[in-house]
C-alpha positions in Angstrom: 66.1 113.3 79.2 66.3 111.2 82.4 64.6 112.3 85.6 67.8 111.8 87.6 68.9 115.3 88.5 72.3 114.5 89.9 75.3 116.7 89.1 77.1 113.8 87.4 74.2 113.3 85.0 74.0 117.0 84.3 77.7 117.3 83.5 77.5 114.2 81.3 74.5 115.6 79.4 76.2 119.0 79.1 79.4 117.4 77.8 77.5 115.5 75.1 75.6 118.6 74.0 78.8 120.6 73.9 80.5 117.8 71.9 77.7 117.7 69.4 77.8 121.5 69.0 81.6 121.3 68.4 81.1 118.6 65.7 78.4 120.6 63.9 80.6 123.7 64.0 83.6 121.7 62.8 81.6 120.3 59.9 80.6 123.8 58.8 84.1 125.2 59.2 85.7 122.2 57.5 83.3 122.4 54.6 83.9 126.1 54.3 87.7 125.4 54.2 87.2 122.8 51.5 85.2 125.2 49.5 87.8 128.0 49.9 90.8 125.9 48.9 88.8 124.2 46.1 89.8 120.7 47.3 89.1 118.1 44.5 87.3 120.8 42.5 84.4 120.9 45.0 84.3 124.7 44.9 82.1 124.7 41.8 79.6 122.3 43.5 79.6 124.1 46.8 79.5 127.6 45.3 75.8 128.3 46.0 74.7 128.8 49.5 71.9 126.3 49.2 74.3 123.6 48.0 76.7 124.4 50.8 74.0 124.0 53.5 72.6 120.9 51.9 76.1 119.3 51.9 76.7 120.4 55.5 73.4 119.1 56.8 73.9 115.8 54.9 77.2 115.4 56.6 75.6 116.2 60.0 73.0 113.6 59.3 75.7 111.0 58.5 77.6 111.8 61.7 74.3 111.6 63.7 73.4 108.3 62.1 76.8 106.9 62.8 76.6 108.0 66.5 73.3 106.3 66.9 74.6 103.1 65.4 77.7 103.3 67.6 75.6 103.8 70.8 73.2 100.9 69.8 76.1 98.6 69.2 77.7 99.5 72.6 74.6 98.9 74.7 
């Protein structure tokens, strides 16, 4: 975290953290929806709690990696 304690920096940091939380929440809700409606027959794969969380955290890792690559490419 930067040592600049301006209001603008705080709001930008807060917005990025809120956005990240929304993405993680959306992944869990979306994966639960896919499991509930049995999209592409994934309900049998996502049936156990450990498989569901493994898939969710794998997707979170993919999104995080994509965000890191995007930010590196931009700067």
